[in-house]
C-alpha positions as CSV (number, residue, x, y, z in Angstrom):
1,M,0.2,-0.1,0.0
2,R,3.1,2.6,1.0
3,H,4.5,1.9,-2.5
4,F,1.2,2.7,-4.1
5,L,0.6,5.7,-2.3
6,L,4.4,7.0,-3.0
7,A,3.6,6.3,-6.5
8,T,0.3,8.0,-6.7
9,A,2.1,11.1,-5.3
10,A,4.8,11.3,-7.5
11,L,2.5,10.9,-10.7
12,C,0.5,13.8,-9.0
13,L,3.7,15.9,-9.1
14,A,4.4,15.5,-12.8
15,L,0.7,16.4,-13.7
16,P,-1.0,19.6,-14.0
17,A,-3.7,20.2,-11.4
18,A,-6.7,19.5,-13.5
19,A,-5.2,16.2,-14.5
20,Q,-3.8,15.8,-10.8
21,D,-7.5,15.9,-9.7
22,R,-8.7,13.2,-12.2
23,A,-5.7,10.9,-11.6
24,A,-6.2,10.9,-7.8
25,L,-10.2,10.6,-8.2
26,A,-9.9,7.0,-9.0
27,T,-7.7,6.6,-5.6
28,I,-10.5,8.7,-3.7
29,I,-13.1,6.3,-4.8
30,D,-11.4,3.4,-3.9
31,Q,-10.7,4.6,-0.4
32,G,-14.3,5.7,-0.3
33,T,-15.6,2.5,-1.0
34,N,-13.6,-0.4,-0.4
35,H,-11.7,1.0,2.5
36,S,-14.4,3.2,3.8
37,Q,-14.6,4.0,7.4
38,V,-17.2,6.8,7.4
39,V,-20.0,4.3,8.8
40,Q,-17.9,3.0,11.7
41,T,-16.9,6.7,12.5
42,A,-20.9,7.4,12.5
43,Q,-21.7,4.5,14.7
44,Y,-19.0,5.5,17.3
45,L,-20.1,9.1,17.4
46,T,-23.7,8.0,18.0
47,D,-24.1,4.5,19.7
48,V,-20.7,5.2,21.8
49,I,-20.5,8.4,22.6
50,G,-24.0,9.5,22.1
51,P,-25.5,13.0,22.4
52,R,-23.1,15.9,22.1
53,L,-24.7,18.6,23.6
54,A,-22.5,21.6,23.9
55,N,-20.3,21.4,26.9
56,S,-21.7,18.1,28.3
57,P,-19.7,14.9,29.0
58,G,-20.5,13.6,25.4
59,A,-19.3,16.7,23.5
60,R,-15.9,16.4,25.8
61,A,-15.8,12.9,24.7
62,A,-16.3,13.7,21.2
63,E,-14.0,16.6,20.9
64,A,-11.2,14.1,22.3
65,W,-11.8,11.3,20.0
66,T,-12.1,13.2,16.8
67,Q,-8.7,14.6,17.4
68,G,-7.2,11.4,18.0
69,K,-8.8,9.9,14.6
70,F,-7.3,13.0,12.8
71,R,-4.0,12.0,14.2
72,E,-4.2,8.4,13.4
73,W,-5.0,9.2,9.9
74,G,-2.0,11.4,9.3
75,L,-3.8,14.8,9.6
76,R,-1.4,17.6,10.9
77,N,-2.1,20.7,13.0
78,V,-4.9,18.8,15.0
79,R,-6.2,21.1,17.7
80,K,-9.3,22.5,19.3
81,E,-10.0,26.1,19.4
82,G,-12.0,27.6,22.4
83,F,-14.8,30.1,22.5
84,A,-16.9,31.5,25.5
85,F,-20.0,29.6,26.0
86,G,-21.5,28.6,29.5
87,R,-22.6,25.7,31.7
88,G,-22.5,22.0,31.1
89,W,-25.6,19.9,31.5
90,A,-26.7,16.2,31.2
91,I,-29.5,13.8,32.2
92,E,-28.7,11.1,34.3
93,R,-32.4,9.7,34.7
94,A,-35.8,11.4,33.8
95,S,-39.3,10.1,34.3
96,V,-43.0,11.6,34.0
97,R,-46.0,9.7,35.2
98,M,-49.6,10.4,35.2
99,V,-50.8,9.0,38.6
100,T,-54.3,10.2,38.7
101,P,-56.7,9.7,37.5
102,R,-55.0,6.5,36.6
103,A,-51.5,5.4,36.2
104,V,-49.7,6.1,33.0
105,Q,-46.1,6.4,32.0
106,L,-45.7,9.5,29.9
107,T,-43.3,10.1,27.1
108,A,-41.1,12.7,28.0
109,I,-37.8,14.7,28.8
110,P,-36.2,17.6,30.5
111,V,-35.7,21.0,28.7
112,A,-31.7,21.4,28.0
113,W,-30.2,23.6,30.8
114,T,-32.9,23.5,33.6
115,P,-32.5,22.3,36.9
116,G,-33.5,19.2,38.3
117,T,-36.2,18.1,40.7
118,N,-34.1,17.2,43.6
119,G,-36.2,13.8,44.3
120,T,-39.9,13.5,43.0
121,I,-42.4,16.1,42.2
122,T,-45.7,15.1,42.7
123,A,-48.5,17.6,41.8
124,P,-52.0,18.5,39.7
125,V,-51.3,20.0,36.3
126,V,-53.0,23.6,35.3
127,V,-53.2,24.5,31.8
128,A,-52.1,27.9,31.4
129,P,-51.1,28.7,27.7
130,I,-48.3,31.8,27.9
131,A,-46.9,32.9,24.7
132,R,-45.9,36.1,25.8
133,E,-45.4,38.6,28.8
134,R,-48.7,40.1,28.6
135,D,-50.3,36.7,29.2
136,F,-48.8,37.0,32.6
137,A,-51.5,38.6,34.0
138,K,-54.2,36.2,33.1
139,Y,-52.9,33.5,35.4
140,R,-51.5,35.4,38.6
141,G,-52.6,33.5,41.8
142,Q,-53.6,30.3,40.3
143,L,-50.4,28.5,39.4
144,R,-49.1,27.7,43.0
145,G,-48.2,24.2,43.8
146,K,-49.1,23.3,40.1
147,I,-47.1,21.8,37.1
148,V,-47.8,24.4,34.7
149,M,-48.4,23.5,31.1
150,V,-48.1,26.6,29.2
151,T,-48.5,25.6,25.4
152,L,-51.8,25.8,23.9
153,P,-53.2,22.3,23.7
154,R,-53.7,22.2,19.7
155,A,-53.1,18.9,17.6
156,A,-50.7,18.7,14.8
157,K,-52.2,18.9,11.3
158,D,-52.4,15.6,9.2
159,P,-49.4,15.4,7.1
160,T,-49.9,15.6,3.4
161,D,-46.2,14.7,2.4
162,P,-44.5,11.5,2.6
163,D,-42.4,11.1,5.8
164,F,-39.3,9.9,3.7
165,R,-38.5,11.0,0.1
166,R,-35.6,11.7,-2.4
167,L,-35.3,14.6,-4.5
168,T,-36.5,13.9,-8.0
169,G,-35.3,16.1,-11.1
170,D,-38.1,18.5,-10.7
171,D,-37.5,18.7,-7.1
172,I,-33.7,19.9,-8.0
173,A,-34.8,22.2,-10.7
174,K,-36.8,24.1,-8.7
175,L,-34.2,25.0,-6.5
176,D,-32.5,26.5,-9.3
177,Q,-33.9,30.1,-8.9
178,F,-31.9,33.0,-7.6
179,Q,-33.5,34.6,-4.6
180,Q,-33.2,38.3,-4.1
181,P,-31.7,39.1,-0.5
182,E,-34.2,40.6,2.2
183,Y,-33.3,43.1,5.0
184,D,-35.3,43.6,7.8
185,P,-33.4,45.2,10.7
186,A,-36.6,45.0,13.1
187,S,-36.0,41.2,12.9
188,I,-32.6,41.0,13.8
189,N,-33.1,41.3,17.7
190,R,-36.0,38.7,17.8
191,R,-33.9,35.8,18.9
192,A,-32.7,37.9,21.8
193,K,-35.8,38.9,22.5
194,R,-37.3,35.5,22.9
195,L,-34.5,34.5,25.1
196,D,-35.2,37.5,27.0
197,Y,-38.7,36.5,27.4
198,T,-37.9,32.7,28.5
199,K,-36.2,34.2,31.4
200,K,-39.1,36.5,32.3
201,L,-41.6,33.5,32.0
202,D,-38.9,31.5,34.4
203,A,-38.9,34.0,36.8
204,F,-42.9,34.5,36.9
205,L,-43.9,30.9,37.2
206,K,-41.2,31.0,40.2
207,A,-42.7,33.9,41.8
208,E,-46.2,32.3,41.5
209,G,-45.1,29.2,43.4
210,A,-45.3,27.0,40.4
211,V,-43.1,23.7,40.9
212,A,-42.5,22.8,37.3
213,M,-43.3,23.7,34.0
214,A,-44.3,21.5,31.2
215,T,-44.0,22.2,27.1
216,M,-45.8,20.5,24.5
217,S,-43.5,18.6,21.8
218,Y,-43.9,20.5,18.3
219,R,-44.2,17.0,16.3
220,D,-46.7,13.9,17.1
221,G,-45.9,10.4,17.0
222,K,-44.4,10.7,20.5
223,L,-41.3,12.4,19.7
224,V,-39.9,14.6,22.0
225,H,-36.7,17.1,21.5
226,G,-36.0,19.2,24.8
227,E,-34.4,21.9,23.2
228,G,-33.5,24.9,26.0
229,Y,-31.3,28.0,25.3
230,L,-30.6,29.6,28.9
231,F,-27.1,28.2,29.2
232,G,-25.1,30.8,30.2
233,V,-23.3,30.9,33.6
234,G,-25.7,32.7,36.0
235,D,-28.3,32.4,33.5
236,T,-30.0,29.0,33.7
237,A,-33.7,28.4,34.6
238,T,-34.9,28.2,38.5
239,L,-37.6,26.1,37.7
240,P,-37.4,22.4,36.2
241,A,-38.9,22.1,33.1
242,V,-40.0,19.1,30.6
243,Q,-41.2,18.7,27.2
244,I,-44.1,16.3,27.0
245,A,-45.0,14.3,24.0
246,Q,-47.8,15.7,22.0
247,E,-50.5,12.8,22.4
248,D,-49.5,12.6,26.5
249,Y,-49.9,16.6,26.7
250,L,-53.4,16.6,24.8
251,R,-54.7,13.9,27.1
252,L,-53.9,15.7,29.9
253,A,-55.2,18.8,28.7
254,R,-58.6,17.0,28.1
255,L,-58.6,15.7,31.8
256,A,-58.1,19.0,33.2
257,K,-60.8,20.6,31.0
258,M,-63.3,18.0,32.3
259,G,-61.7,17.8,36.0
260,P,-60.5,17.3,38.3
261,A,-56.7,18.1,36.9
262,P,-54.6,15.1,36.5
263,T,-51.6,14.6,39.0
264,L,-48.2,14.0,37.6
265,E,-45.0,12.3,39.1
266,F,-42.0,14.0,37.8
267,I,-38.4,13.2,38.3
268,S,-35.5,15.1,36.6
269,D,-32.0,14.2,37.6
270,V,-29.8,16.3,35.9
271,R,-26.1,17.4,36.0
272,F,-24.5,20.8,35.7
273,D,-20.7,21.2,35.2
274,D,-19.0,24.6,35.4
275,G,-15.8,23.1,35.3
276,D,-14.9,24.5,31.6
277,V,-17.3,27.0,30.5
278,N,-15.6,27.2,26.9
279,A,-16.9,25.2,23.9
280,Y,-14.6,24.0,21.0
281,N,-14.0,23.5,17.5
282,V,-12.0,21.0,16.7
283,I,-9.6,21.4,13.4
284,A,-7.1,19.3,11.4
285,E,-5.5,19.9,7.9
286,I,-3.6,18.5,5.0
287,P,-0.9,21.3,4.4
288,G,-0.6,22.7,0.9
289,T,2.7,23.1,-1.2
290,D,2.0,26.7,-1.6
291,P,2.1,28.7,1.6
292,K,0.9,31.5,-0.2
293,A,-2.1,30.0,-2.0
294,G,-4.1,30.1,1.5
295,Y,-6.5,27.4,2.1
296,V,-10.1,25.6,1.7
297,M,-12.1,24.2,4.7
298,A,-15.1,21.8,4.7
299,G,-17.0,21.5,8.1
300,A,-20.2,20.2,10.0
301,H,-21.1,20.6,13.7
302,L,-20.1,18.4,16.2
303,D,-22.5,19.1,18.8
304,S,-26.2,17.8,18.9
305,W,-29.6,17.6,21.2
306,V,-30.1,15.3,23.9
307,A,-33.4,13.7,22.8
308,G,-31.5,11.1,20.5
309,D,-28.0,10.3,19.6
310,G,-27.2,13.2,17.2
311,A,-27.2,10.9,14.4
312,A,-28.5,12.8,11.3
313,D,-28.0,16.3,13.2
314,N,-25.0,16.2,12.8
315,G,-23.3,13.0,13.3
316,A,-23.8,12.3,9.6
317,G,-22.2,15.6,8.5
318,S,-19.2,15.1,11.0
319,A,-18.5,11.8,9.8
320,E,-18.2,12.6,6.0
321,V,-16.0,15.5,6.9
322,M,-13.7,13.3,8.8
323,E,-14.1,10.4,6.3
324,A,-13.1,13.1,3.6
325,A,-10.1,13.9,5.6
326,R,-9.2,10.2,6.0
327,I,-9.8,9.5,2.2
328,L,-7.4,12.4,1.1
329,A,-4.8,11.7,3.5
330,A,-4.8,8.2,2.5
331,S,-4.8,8.8,-1.2
332,G,-1.5,10.6,-0.7
333,V,-2.5,13.9,-2.3
334,R,-0.6,17.0,-2.2
335,P,-2.6,20.0,-2.9
336,K,-1.8,23.5,-3.7
337,R,-3.7,25.1,-1.0
338,T,-4.1,23.8,2.5
339,I,-7.5,21.9,3.3
340,R,-8.6,22.6,6.6
341,F,-11.3,20.4,8.1
342,V,-13.3,21.9,11.2
343,L,-16.1,20.1,13.6
344,W,-17.9,23.1,14.8
345,G,-19.2,23.3,18.6
346,A,-22.1,24.8,20.0
347,E,-24.1,25.2,16.5
348,E,-27.4,24.4,17.9
349,E,-27.4,27.4,20.2
350,G,-26.7,29.9,17.8
351,L,-23.8,29.2,15.2
352,L,-21.5,29.9,18.2
353,G,-18.4,27.9,17.0
354,S,-18.5,29.4,13.4
355,L,-19.2,32.8,15.2
356,A,-16.2,32.5,17.4
357,Y,-14.2,31.3,14.3
358,T,-15.4,34.1,12.1
359,K,-14.5,36.7,14.8
360,A,-10.9,35.0,15.5
361,H,-9.7,34.4,11.9
362,L,-11.8,36.3,9.3
363,A,-13.4,39.6,10.3
364,R,-15.0,42.1,12.8
365,R,-18.1,43.9,12.7
366,G,-18.6,47.0,14.0
367,A,-16.6,48.8,16.9
368,P,-14.5,46.5,18.9
369,S,-16.4,47.6,21.9
370,E,-19.5,46.0,20.4
371,Q,-18.0,42.4,20.4
372,P,-18.9,40.6,23.6
373,A,-17.9,37.1,24.2
374,G,-20.6,34.2,23.9
375,A,-24.0,34.4,21.9
376,D,-23.4,37.5,19.8
377,Y,-27.0,37.5,18.2
378,G,-26.7,41.2,17.0
379,F,-23.2,40.3,14.7
380,S,-24.9,39.7,11.6
381,D,-26.2,43.6,11.8
382,R,-22.9,45.3,12.9
383,W,-21.2,47.9,10.6
384,P,-18.9,48.0,8.7
385,I,-17.2,44.7,8.2
386,V,-13.5,44.8,8.8
387,P,-11.5,42.1,7.3
388,L,-8.6,40.5,9.6
389,P,-5.3,39.3,7.8
390,G,-6.4,35.8,7.5
391,H,-10.0,37.1,5.6
392,G,-8.3,36.7,2.2
393,E,-6.5,33.4,3.0
394,L,-9.6,31.2,3.2
395,A,-10.6,30.6,-0.5
396,A,-13.9,28.7,-0.1
397,Y,-15.8,26.9,2.6
398,F,-18.0,23.7,2.1
399,N,-20.5,22.6,4.9
400,I,-22.8,19.8,5.5
401,D,-25.8,19.8,8.1
402,N,-28.8,18.0,6.5
403,G,-29.2,15.0,7.2
404,S,-27.7,11.8,6.2
405,G,-29.0,11.8,2.4
406,K,-27.0,11.3,-0.7
407,L,-25.2,14.5,-1.9
408,R,-26.9,15.6,-5.2
409,G,-24.8,18.4,-5.8
410,L,-24.0,22.1,-4.7
411,Y,-25.9,25.3,-4.2
412,A,-24.3,28.1,-5.7
413,E,-25.7,30.3,-3.0
414,N,-26.7,33.3,-5.0
415,N,-23.1,33.7,-6.6
416,P,-23.7,32.9,-10.0
417,A,-20.0,33.3,-10.9
418,V,-19.1,29.9,-9.5
419,V,-22.0,27.8,-11.5
420,P,-19.9,26.6,-14.5
421,I,-16.9,26.0,-12.0
422,F,-18.7,23.7,-9.9
423,R,-20.3,22.2,-12.9
424,E,-16.7,21.0,-14.3
425,W,-15.8,19.8,-10.7
426,L,-18.8,17.5,-10.3
427,A,-19.3,16.4,-13.9
428,P,-16.9,13.3,-12.9
429,L,-19.4,12.6,-10.4
430,A,-22.5,12.7,-12.5
431,S,-22.7,8.9,-12.5
432,M,-23.0,9.2,-8.6
433,G,-26.1,11.5,-8.7
434,A,-24.1,14.6,-7.4
435,A,-23.4,16.7,-10.7
436,N,-26.2,19.3,-10.0
437,V,-25.6,23.0,-9.3
438,V,-28.4,25.2,-8.4
439,A,-28.7,28.7,-7.7
440,R,-30.7,28.8,-4.3
441,Q,-29.1,30.4,-1.1
442,T,-29.5,28.3,2.1
443,G,-29.3,29.4,5.5
444,G,-29.3,28.1,9.3
445,T,-26.1,26.6,9.7
446,D,-22.3,27.7,10.0
447,H,-21.7,28.8,6.2
448,V,-24.2,31.7,6.9
449,L,-21.7,33.9,9.1
450,L,-19.0,33.0,6.9
451,Q,-20.9,34.2,3.9
452,Q,-22.0,37.5,5.9
453,V,-18.4,38.6,5.8
454,G,-17.6,38.0,2.4
455,I,-16.4,34.2,2.1
456,P,-17.6,32.0,-0.7
457,G,-19.4,29.7,1.6
458,F,-21.5,26.5,0.6
459,Q,-23.9,24.0,1.5
460,F,-24.5,20.9,-0.6
461,V,-28.1,19.8,-2.2
462,Q,-28.8,16.7,-0.3
463,D,-31.9,14.3,-0.3
464,P,-34.2,14.9,2.6
465,L,-34.9,11.4,3.7
466,D,-36.8,11.7,7.0
467,Y,-34.5,14.5,8.1
468,G,-37.3,17.2,8.5
469,S,-40.3,15.2,8.7
470,R,-39.3,13.0,12.2
471,V,-35.7,12.9,12.7
472,H,-34.1,16.5,13.0
473,H,-33.9,17.3,17.0
474,S,-36.2,14.3,17.8
475,S,-35.7,11.6,19.9
476,V,-35.5,9.1,16.8
477,D,-32.3,10.9,15.7
478,T,-30.2,7.5,16.0
479,F,-28.0,5.7,13.8
480,D,-31.0,3.4,12.4
481,H,-31.9,6.7,10.3
482,L,-28.7,7.1,8.5
483,K,-28.0,5.3,5.0
484,P,-24.5,3.7,4.9
485,E,-24.4,3.7,1.0
486,D,-25.2,7.5,1.1
487,L,-22.5,8.4,3.7
488,R,-19.8,6.8,1.6
489,Q,-21.2,8.7,-1.5
490,G,-21.0,12.0,0.2
491,S,-17.8,11.4,1.9
492,I,-16.4,10.9,-1.8
493,V,-18.1,13.6,-3.3
494,L,-16.9,16.2,-0.5
495,A,-13.1,14.8,-0.9
496,A,-13.3,15.3,-4.8
497,V,-14.9,18.9,-4.4
498,L,-12.3,19.9,-1.8
499,L,-9.6,18.6,-3.7
500,S,-10.7,20.3,-7.1
501,A,-11.0,23.8,-4.7
502,A,-7.1,23.2,-3.3
503,N,-5.7,22.7,-6.7
504,A,-7.6,25.0,-8.9
505,D,-5.7,27.6,-10.7
506,K,-7.4,30.5,-9.5
507,A,-9.5,30.9,-6.2
508,L,-13.2,30.9,-6.4
509,P,-14.7,34.1,-7.4
510,R,-15.6,36.0,-4.1
511,P,-18.6,38.2,-3.6
512,P,-18.3,41.9,-2.8
513,L,-17.4,42.6,1.0
514,P,-20.9,43.5,2.1
515,T,-22.1,46.9,3.2
516,Q,-25.4,47.8,5.0
517,P,-28.1,47.3,2.9
518,V,-31.3,49.2,2.2
519,V,-34.3,48.0,4.0
520,T,-35.9,45.8,1.4
521,D,-39.6,46.8,2.5
522,P,-39.7,50.3,3.9
523,F,-43.1,50.6,3.9
524,A,-43.5,47.6,6.2
525,Y,-45.2,47.8,9.8
526,S,-44.1,45.3,12.5
527,D,-46.6,42.4,14.0
528,A,-47.2,43.2,17.5
529,N,-47.3,39.4,17.9
530,D,-43.6,39.4,16.9
531,D,-42.5,41.1,20.2
């Protein structure tokens, strides 16, 4: 094997960049099929390590294990970069039972970063739908000694689309549409306002003497999720909270409506850890041969929620990024640009890992005094953008964070200049179903903040499978919802795209450095329900 790799490396040195990539592709495919490790990687991350909530024991185990694998595979400059985050938190044991009018074990999960019950809480429920601060007055004096059900009891609509699907040609064609950007300054601070409301709700319920809070899962099918966002040191909730499966929550609401209110037995044994308030990004590299050529980068977020094992979101993407690194290292490639691989931390709490990387390596926004540590939800609306010395070194970033479906191509992210380049890079992968290039811009994950400071950042078109319908953030986000053949295909496609980007004669066309846009709709009125 060693002689084969040496021969491949020698051949690559004698060929121009495009020919090198074609010569290496057969080796990449061989490594990604006959010698693939991606399924084993995904299985270890999910079955063995399990959920990887930011700063939890699972996250710490994943940070250490992934660094070890990168080193084992021969990657260089393996390290982790820390950034301010908050408290660690993990569930040891939890149970919710209805004990009157009859005994029923309910499907439920503690809300992340809420305190435990310090034993067993036995109390009646009260249905008190509270959606905003002005609702508090309706329920003053009615909540003492109660488990407060704050979600309006309303059943999910019957589904009209299949739970599991793959993209058709027509589906992909619909994605090839340029989307005009929208700028609405009024929406920028809504996330911060929601967090502020969550703190006020916790304080209100505590002051009223409630013993716990209950919310309803936003999916049916006995799926639970348990997301929570008050993770800062000195910022976590004071009242135990639980999310209850929709079917169980609606049963409780019906019983409470007819009376008497049912009684619950609630146990939440959780653990906080303040030993290290930093979260971490894990980084590894294949060094380039031209130190002046900069680097290309691939990333996926390593953290997850805790209801399942973080398999599709985003153990799959993390495993594919790791496997692409292994494939390229084992193939003996010597790219012109350095290829950097990053596993982001704390994506689920607001893209905090990629935010920290952007601030440290790429650009600052607004005055330095406006750059708080940790959650910085106003970062995207600070002007001007001031590039850091490393801004021009990052030639392209490729992100995977849409489940474990087959990669079908690339989103051009509203950058039409990259379309013919991407089509050329993907053409040899057409037989794998990955040759599509579509104009559409995507959001909601770690490439966004890089894009917002003028970095060419991209996501892959992926088959949705059952990611959005059932798996995303849910209690069934486990290994069994991953598709091994898709993971292998995705790892090969990512490795090939990275090598093309690293060896391209010219870096990808960059968008202009953003400046503050004008308001898209200057005549719009705000909705009071957004407050």
